[in-house]
Every structure is written in structure tokens, then in C-alpha cells.
DSSP file (Angstrom, degrees, kcal/mol; ACC not computed):
  #  RESIDUE AA STRUCTURE BP1 BP2  ACC     N-H-->O    O-->H-N    N-H-->O    O-->H-N    TCO  KAPPA ALPHA  PHI   PSI    X-CA   Y-CA   Z-CA
    1    1 A M              0   0    0      0, 0.0     2,-0.1     0, 0.0    46,-0.0   0.000 360.0 360.0 360.0 138.6   -4.8   10.7    4.9
    2    2 A Q        -     0   0    0     45,-0.1     2,-0.1     1,-0.1     0, 0.0  -0.461 360.0-121.3 -82.0 154.9   -2.8    9.0    7.6
    3    3 A T     >  -     0   0    0     -2,-0.1     4,-2.2     1,-0.1     5,-0.2  -0.430  33.2-102.2 -83.4 169.0    0.4    7.0    7.0
    4    4 A A  H  > S+     0   0    0      1,-0.2     4,-2.2     2,-0.2     5,-0.1   0.888 124.1  53.9 -58.6 -38.8    0.6    3.4    8.0
    5    5 A F  H  > S+     0   0    0      1,-0.2     4,-0.6     2,-0.2    -1,-0.2   0.919 108.6  47.2 -63.6 -43.7    2.6    4.4   11.1
    6    6 A E  H >4 S+     0   0    0      1,-0.2     3,-0.5     2,-0.2     4,-0.4   0.867 111.8  52.4 -65.4 -35.2   -0.1    6.8   12.2
    7    7 A A  H >< S+     0   0    0     -4,-2.2     3,-0.9     1,-0.2     6,-0.2   0.897 107.3  49.7 -68.5 -40.6   -2.8    4.2   11.6
    8    8 A I  H 3< S+     0   0    0     -4,-2.2    -1,-0.2     1,-0.2    -2,-0.2   0.512  88.4  82.4 -83.3  -1.7   -1.2    1.5   13.7
    9    9 A V  T << S+     0   0    0     -4,-0.6    -1,-0.2    -3,-0.5    -2,-0.2   0.859  76.9  82.1 -62.7 -33.8   -0.6    3.7   16.7
   10   10 A E  S X> S-     0   0    0     -3,-0.9     4,-1.6    -4,-0.4     3,-0.7  -0.623  76.9-147.5 -77.3 118.3   -4.2    3.0   17.6
   11   11 A P  H 3> S+     0   0    0      0, 0.0     4,-2.3     0, 0.0    -1,-0.2   0.829  96.1  58.9 -56.6 -34.7   -4.4   -0.4   19.4
   12   12 A V  H 3> S+     0   0    0      1,-0.2     4,-2.2     2,-0.2     5,-0.1   0.894 105.1  49.7 -63.1 -38.6   -7.9   -1.2   18.0
   13   13 A R  H <> S+     0   0    0     -3,-0.7     4,-2.3     2,-0.2    -1,-0.2   0.883 108.9  51.4 -69.3 -37.1   -6.5   -1.0   14.5
   14   14 A R  H  X S+     0   0    0     -4,-1.6     4,-2.4     2,-0.2    -1,-0.2   0.903 109.1  52.3 -63.5 -39.2   -3.6   -3.3   15.4
   15   15 A E  H  X S+     0   0    0     -4,-2.3     4,-2.1     2,-0.2    -2,-0.2   0.914 108.2  50.1 -62.4 -42.6   -6.2   -5.7   16.8
   16   16 A L  H  X S+     0   0    0     -4,-2.2     4,-1.2     2,-0.2    -1,-0.2   0.904 109.9  50.6 -63.2 -40.2   -8.2   -5.6   13.5
   17   17 A L  H  X S+     0   0    0     -4,-2.3     4,-0.7     1,-0.2     3,-0.5   0.915 108.8  52.4 -61.7 -42.0   -5.0   -6.3   11.6
   18   18 A D  H >< S+     0   0    0     -4,-2.4     3,-0.7     1,-0.2     4,-0.3   0.876 107.0  52.8 -60.7 -37.5   -4.3   -9.2   13.9
   19   19 A L  H 3< S+     0   0    0     -4,-2.1     3,-0.4     1,-0.2    -1,-0.2   0.763 110.6  48.1 -69.3 -24.3   -7.8  -10.5   13.2
   20   20 A L  H >< S+     0   0    0     -4,-1.2     3,-1.6    -3,-0.5    47,-0.5   0.510  83.4  92.4 -93.1  -5.6   -7.1  -10.3    9.4
   21   21 A V  T << S+     0   0    0     -3,-0.7    -1,-0.2    -4,-0.7    -2,-0.1   0.788  85.9  50.9 -63.9 -26.5   -3.8  -12.0    9.4
   22   22 A D  T 3  S-     0   0    0     -3,-0.4    -1,-0.3    -4,-0.3    -2,-0.1   0.501 126.0 -71.4 -89.1  -3.6   -5.3  -15.5    8.8
   23   23 A G  S <  S-     0   0    0     -3,-1.6    -1,-0.3    -4,-0.0    42,-0.1  -0.779  74.3 -24.7 139.5 177.7   -7.4  -14.3    5.8
   24   24 A P        -     0   0    0      0, 0.0     2,-0.3     0, 0.0    42,-0.2  -0.209  53.9-173.2 -61.3 146.1  -10.3  -12.2    4.7
   25   25 A R  E     -A   65   0A   0     40,-2.2    40,-2.8    38,-0.0     2,-0.1  -0.996  24.1-114.7-141.1 145.9  -13.1  -11.5    7.2
   26   26 A A  E  >  -A   64   0A   0     -2,-0.3     4,-2.0    38,-0.2     3,-0.4  -0.398  31.4-113.4 -73.5 155.0  -16.5   -9.9    6.9
   27   27 A V  H  > S+     0   0    0     36,-1.4     4,-2.6     1,-0.2     5,-0.2   0.898 117.7  56.9 -56.3 -42.1  -17.2   -6.7    8.8
   28   28 A G  H  > S+     0   0    0      1,-0.2     4,-2.3     2,-0.2    -1,-0.2   0.876 105.9  49.9 -58.9 -38.5  -19.7   -8.6   11.0
   29   29 A E  H  > S+     0   0    0     -3,-0.4     4,-2.6     2,-0.2    -1,-0.2   0.899 111.0  49.2 -66.0 -40.4  -17.0  -11.1   12.0
   30   30 A L  H  X S+     0   0    0     -4,-2.0     4,-2.2     2,-0.2     6,-0.3   0.873 109.7  52.0 -67.3 -36.8  -14.7   -8.3   12.9
   31   31 A V  H  X S+     0   0    0     -4,-2.6     4,-2.1     2,-0.2     5,-0.4   0.948 113.1  44.6 -61.6 -49.2  -17.4   -6.6   15.0
   32   32 A A  H  < S+     0   0    0     -4,-2.3    -2,-0.2     1,-0.2    -1,-0.2   0.906 116.7  45.1 -64.1 -42.3  -18.0   -9.8   16.9
   33   33 A A  H  < S+     0   0    0     -4,-2.6    -1,-0.2     1,-0.2    -2,-0.2   0.843 119.0  40.4 -72.8 -33.1  -14.4  -10.5   17.4
   34   34 A S  H  < S-     0   0    0     -4,-2.2    -1,-0.2    -5,-0.2    -2,-0.2   0.740  96.3-133.4 -88.8 -23.5  -13.3   -7.0   18.4
   35   35 A G     <  +     0   0    0     -4,-2.1    -3,-0.1     1,-0.3     2,-0.1   0.535  62.5 130.0  80.5   5.6  -16.3   -6.1   20.6
   36   36 A L        -     0   0    0     -5,-0.4    -1,-0.3    -6,-0.3    -2,-0.1  -0.445  65.9 -99.1 -85.0 163.7  -16.6   -2.8   18.9
   37   37 A S     >  -     0   0    0     -2,-0.1     4,-2.6     1,-0.1     5,-0.2  -0.394  35.7-109.6 -72.8 161.8  -19.8   -1.4   17.4
   38   38 A Q  H  > S+     0   0    0      1,-0.2     4,-2.7     2,-0.2     5,-0.2   0.922 118.4  50.6 -62.0 -44.3  -20.3   -1.7   13.7
   39   39 A P  H  > S+     0   0    0      0, 0.0     4,-2.1     0, 0.0    -1,-0.2   0.913 112.5  46.7 -61.8 -40.1  -19.9    2.0   13.1
   40   40 A N  H  > S+     0   0    0      2,-0.2     4,-2.3     1,-0.2     5,-0.2   0.916 112.5  49.7 -66.9 -41.9  -16.6    2.1   15.1
   41   41 A T  H  X S+     0   0    0     -4,-2.6     4,-2.5     1,-0.2     5,-0.2   0.939 112.1  48.1 -60.6 -46.5  -15.3   -1.0   13.4
   42   42 A S  H  X S+     0   0    0     -4,-2.7     4,-2.2     1,-0.2    -1,-0.2   0.879 109.3  53.5 -62.2 -38.5  -16.1    0.5   10.0
   43   43 A R  H  X S+     0   0    0     -4,-2.1     4,-1.7    -5,-0.2    -1,-0.2   0.933 111.8  44.2 -62.5 -46.0  -14.4    3.8   10.9
   44   44 A H  H  X S+     0   0    0     -4,-2.3     4,-2.2     1,-0.2    -2,-0.2   0.883 112.5  52.3 -67.2 -37.9  -11.2    2.0   11.9
   45   45 A L  H  X S+     0   0    0     -4,-2.5     4,-2.6     1,-0.2    -1,-0.2   0.871 105.5  55.5 -65.3 -35.9  -11.3   -0.2    8.8
   46   46 A R  H  X S+     0   0    0     -4,-2.2     4,-3.0     2,-0.2    -1,-0.2   0.915 107.7  48.6 -62.3 -42.5  -11.7    3.0    6.6
   47   47 A V  H  X S+     0   0    0     -4,-1.7     4,-1.7     2,-0.2    -2,-0.2   0.934 112.8  47.8 -62.7 -45.3   -8.5    4.4    8.1
   48   48 A L  H  <>S+     0   0    0     -4,-2.2     5,-2.1     1,-0.2     6,-1.1   0.875 114.4  47.0 -63.5 -37.0   -6.7    1.1    7.5
   49   49 A R  H ><5S+     0   0    0     -4,-2.6     3,-1.4     4,-0.2    -2,-0.2   0.917 108.5  54.6 -69.5 -43.8   -8.0    1.0    3.9
   50   50 A D  H 3<5S+     0   0    0     -4,-3.0    -2,-0.2     1,-0.3    -1,-0.2   0.818 110.5  45.6 -62.4 -31.2   -7.1    4.7    3.2
   51   51 A C  T 3<5S-     0   0    0     -4,-1.7    -1,-0.3    -5,-0.2   -47,-0.2   0.415 118.8-111.1 -94.3   3.2   -3.5    4.1    4.2
   52   52 A G  T < 5S+     0   0    0     -3,-1.4    19,-0.6     2,-0.2    -3,-0.2   0.554  84.4 117.6  88.5   8.4   -3.3    0.9    2.2
   53   53 A L  S   <S+     0   0    0     -5,-2.1    15,-2.6    -6,-0.2     2,-0.3   0.778  82.7  18.0 -80.5 -25.4   -3.0   -1.7    5.0
   54   54 A V  E     -B   67   0A   0     -6,-1.1     2,-0.3    13,-0.3    -2,-0.2  -0.936  63.8-161.7-136.0 160.9   -6.3   -3.4    4.0
   55   55 A H  E     -B   66   0A   0     11,-2.4    11,-2.4    -2,-0.3     2,-0.3  -0.946  12.5-142.2-136.6 164.1   -8.6   -3.6    1.1
   56   56 A S  E     -B   65   0A   0     -2,-0.3     2,-0.3     9,-0.2     9,-0.2  -0.868  11.7-172.6-127.0 158.0  -12.1   -4.7    0.8
   57   57 A K  E     -B   64   0A   0      7,-2.1     7,-3.1    -2,-0.3     2,-0.4  -0.987  28.6-113.2-145.5 152.4  -14.3   -6.5   -1.7
   58   58 A V  E     -B   63   0A   0     -2,-0.3     2,-0.4     5,-0.2     5,-0.2  -0.729  25.9-177.2 -89.7 132.0  -18.0   -7.2   -2.0
   59   59 A D  E >   -B   62   0A   0      3,-3.3     3,-2.0    -2,-0.4     2,-0.5  -0.832  64.1 -63.4-128.3  90.7  -19.1  -10.8   -1.6
   60   60 A G  T 3  S-     0   0    0     -2,-0.4    -1,-0.0     1,-0.3     0, 0.0  -0.560 119.3 -15.5  67.1-121.0  -22.8  -10.9   -2.1
   61   61 A K  T 3  S+     0   0    0     -2,-0.5     2,-0.3    -3,-0.1    -1,-0.3   0.450 125.8  84.4 -92.4  -2.0  -24.3   -8.8    0.7
   62   62 A R  E <   - B   0  59A   0     -3,-2.0    -3,-3.3   -35,-0.0     2,-0.6  -0.709  67.4-142.5-103.5 152.4  -21.1   -8.9    2.8
   63   63 A R  E     - B   0  58A   0     -2,-0.3   -36,-1.4    -5,-0.2     2,-0.4  -0.970  21.2-156.5-109.9 120.2  -18.0   -6.7    2.6
   64   64 A L  E     -AB  26  57A   0     -7,-3.1    -7,-2.1    -2,-0.6     2,-0.4  -0.797   3.1-158.2 -99.0 137.8  -14.8   -8.7    3.2
   65   65 A Y  E     +AB  25  56A   0    -40,-2.8   -40,-2.2    -2,-0.4     2,-0.3  -0.904  15.4 170.5-112.5 143.7  -11.7   -7.0    4.4
   66   66 A E  E     - B   0  55A   0    -11,-2.4   -11,-2.4    -2,-0.4   -45,-0.1  -0.979  38.5 -88.3-146.9 160.2   -8.2   -8.5    4.0
   67   67 A L  E     - B   0  54A   0    -47,-0.5     2,-0.6    -2,-0.3   -13,-0.3  -0.330  31.7-143.0 -66.7 148.6   -4.6   -7.4    4.5
   68   68 A S    >>  -     0   0    0    -15,-2.6     3,-1.3     1,-0.1     4,-0.5  -0.950   2.7-155.6-116.3 109.6   -2.9   -5.6    1.6
   69   69 A A  G >4 S+     0   0    0     -2,-0.6     3,-1.6     1,-0.3     4,-0.4   0.852  91.1  61.1 -55.0 -39.5    0.8   -6.6    1.4
   70   70 A D  G >4 S+     0   0    0      1,-0.3     3,-1.2     2,-0.2     4,-0.4   0.827  96.0  61.6 -59.0 -31.8    1.8   -3.4   -0.4
   71   71 A G  G <4 S+     0   0    0     -3,-1.3     4,-0.4   -19,-0.6    -1,-0.3   0.718  99.2  55.7 -67.9 -19.8    0.6   -1.4    2.5
   72   72 A F  G <X S+     0   0    0     -3,-1.6     4,-2.7    -4,-0.5    -1,-0.2   0.498  81.5  88.2 -91.7  -4.1    3.1   -3.0    4.8
   73   73 A I  H <> S+     0   0    0     -3,-1.2     4,-2.8    -4,-0.4     5,-0.2   0.917  86.8  52.0 -61.0 -43.8    6.2   -2.1    2.6
   74   74 A E  H  > S+     0   0    0     -4,-0.4     4,-1.6    -3,-0.3    -1,-0.2   0.909 112.6  45.7 -58.6 -43.2    6.6    1.2    4.4
   75   75 A L  H  > S+     0   0    0     -4,-0.4     4,-2.3     2,-0.2    -2,-0.2   0.907 112.2  51.1 -67.2 -41.7    6.6   -0.5    7.8
   76   76 A E  H  X S+     0   0    0     -4,-2.7     4,-2.0     1,-0.2    -2,-0.2   0.910 107.4  52.8 -63.3 -42.8    9.0   -3.2    6.6
   77   77 A R  H  < S+     0   0    0     -4,-2.8    -1,-0.2     1,-0.2    -2,-0.2   0.897 111.7  46.4 -60.1 -39.8   11.5   -0.7    5.2
   78   78 A W  H  < S+     0   0    0     -4,-1.6    -1,-0.2    -5,-0.2    -2,-0.2   0.897 115.2  45.7 -70.3 -38.9   11.5    1.1    8.6
   79   79 A L  H >X S+     0   0    0     -4,-2.3     3,-2.3     1,-0.2     4,-0.7   0.749  89.4  88.3 -75.1 -24.2   11.9   -2.1   10.6
   80   80 A A  G >< S+     0   0    0     -4,-2.0     3,-1.1     1,-0.3     4,-0.4   0.826  84.0  52.8 -48.8 -45.4   14.6   -3.6    8.4
   81   81 A P  G 34 S+     0   0    0      0, 0.0    -1,-0.3     0, 0.0     3,-0.2   0.708 110.8  49.8 -66.1 -15.7   17.6   -2.1   10.2
   82   82 A Y  G X> S+     0   0    0     -3,-2.3     3,-1.8    -4,-0.2     4,-0.5   0.527  81.3  92.7 -98.8  -7.5   16.3   -3.5   13.5
   83   83 A V  H XX S+     0   0    0     -3,-1.1     4,-2.6    -4,-0.7     3,-1.2   0.852  76.3  65.5 -57.5 -36.7   15.7   -7.1   12.4
   84   84 A H  H 3> S+     0   0    0     -4,-0.4     4,-1.8     1,-0.3    -1,-0.3   0.774  88.7  70.1 -58.8 -24.6   19.2   -8.1   13.6
   85   85 A L  H <4 S+     0   0    0     -3,-1.8     4,-0.4     1,-0.2    -1,-0.3   0.878 115.0  21.6 -62.9 -38.2   18.1   -7.3   17.2
   86   86 A W  H <X S+     0   0    0     -3,-1.2     4,-1.9    -4,-0.5    -2,-0.2   0.724 116.7  64.1-101.8 -24.8   15.8  -10.3   17.3
   87   87 A R  H  X S+     0   0    0     -4,-2.6     4,-2.4     1,-0.2     5,-0.2   0.908 101.5  52.5 -65.1 -40.3   17.3  -12.5   14.5
   88   88 A G  H  X S+     0   0    0     -4,-1.8     4,-2.2    -5,-0.2    -1,-0.2   0.887 108.8  51.0 -61.1 -39.2   20.5  -12.9   16.5
   89   89 A G  H  > S+     0   0    0     -4,-0.4     4,-2.1    -5,-0.2    -1,-0.2   0.883 110.0  48.8 -65.7 -39.1   18.5  -14.0   19.5
   90   90 A L  H  X S+     0   0    0     -4,-1.9     4,-2.3     2,-0.2    -2,-0.2   0.886 110.5  51.0 -68.3 -38.6   16.7  -16.6   17.5
   91   91 A D  H  X S+     0   0    0     -4,-2.4     4,-2.2     2,-0.2    -2,-0.2   0.907 110.5  49.5 -63.7 -41.2   19.9  -17.9   16.0
   92   92 A A  H  X S+     0   0    0     -4,-2.2     4,-2.4     2,-0.2    -2,-0.2   0.893 110.0  51.1 -65.0 -39.7   21.4  -18.2   19.4
   93   93 A L  H  X S+     0   0    0     -4,-2.1     4,-2.6     2,-0.2    -2,-0.2   0.918 109.7  49.9 -63.1 -43.3   18.3  -20.1   20.7
   94   94 A Q  H  X S+     0   0    0     -4,-2.3     4,-2.5     2,-0.2    -2,-0.2   0.910 110.6  49.7 -62.6 -42.2   18.6  -22.5   17.7
   95   95 A T  H  X S+     0   0    0     -4,-2.2     4,-2.1     2,-0.2    -1,-0.2   0.928 111.6  49.1 -60.8 -45.7   22.3  -23.1   18.4
   96   96 A H  H  X S+     0   0    0     -4,-2.4     4,-1.6     1,-0.2    -2,-0.2   0.920 112.0  48.1 -60.7 -45.2   21.5  -23.8   22.1
   97   97 A L  H  X S+     0   0    0     -4,-2.6     4,-0.7     1,-0.2    -1,-0.2   0.890 110.7  51.3 -63.7 -39.6   18.7  -26.2   21.2
   98   98 A D  H >< S+     0   0    0     -4,-2.5     3,-0.5     1,-0.2    -1,-0.2   0.882 110.9  48.9 -63.9 -37.9   20.9  -28.0   18.7
   99   99 A E  H 3< S+     0   0    0     -4,-2.1    -1,-0.2     1,-0.2    -2,-0.2   0.782 110.3  50.3 -74.1 -27.0   23.6  -28.4   21.3
  100  100 A T  H 3<        0   0    0     -4,-1.6    -1,-0.2     1,-0.2    -2,-0.2   0.512 360.0 360.0 -91.8  -3.7   21.2  -29.8   24.0
  101  101 A E    <<        0   0    0     -4,-0.7    -1,-0.2    -3,-0.5    -2,-0.1   0.500 360.0 360.0 -73.9 360.0   19.6  -32.4   21.8
């Protein structure tokens, strides 16, 4: 089984995660939005599911996929020491905007 880091190396999987950020989507919707074939989409979703980044549920005849917050904990822990790199820039931008109003 791949780790979350190994799974998100693949750009197609990151694209699928981006498509799921607004909420659950059926496999057919993900196929249409990504331009991949149904088997390829399902293969990538299986990898994302196996490493805990997404989970699925059956809704009638459809299988819906959605993000799984627990799967992102590993990524968040790794990113935490680097947050200051962009947070400081955002704080500086806010200060600049406040001063120019």
C-alpha cells in the first residue's frame, strides 16, 4: 500500500483530489471532469482510497467518492514546519493592504 505522499506524486491523483474538494462526486462525474477513462479513474481512486485520502459510499447505483480528512493528517504534519513561509507573506500583504486603504 502506498503512503499519502506516494499517492499525490501522480498529477492525475492530485487533480482528482481537487475535483473532490467541494464535496462528494460520482465516479462518472470524475471521469467526465478529468477526461480519463472509467477504468483509469477507478484505478487512481483505488490508490487514493487505499492510502486513506478518499472514501466511497454507495448511493443507489452510483458510487460516490469524497475526501477523508484523516488521510490528510500525515501530509499536514509534514507541512506544518513550512507554514511560516507563506503565512508571513500573507500577514505582510494584509498589513500593506490595511496601510493603503
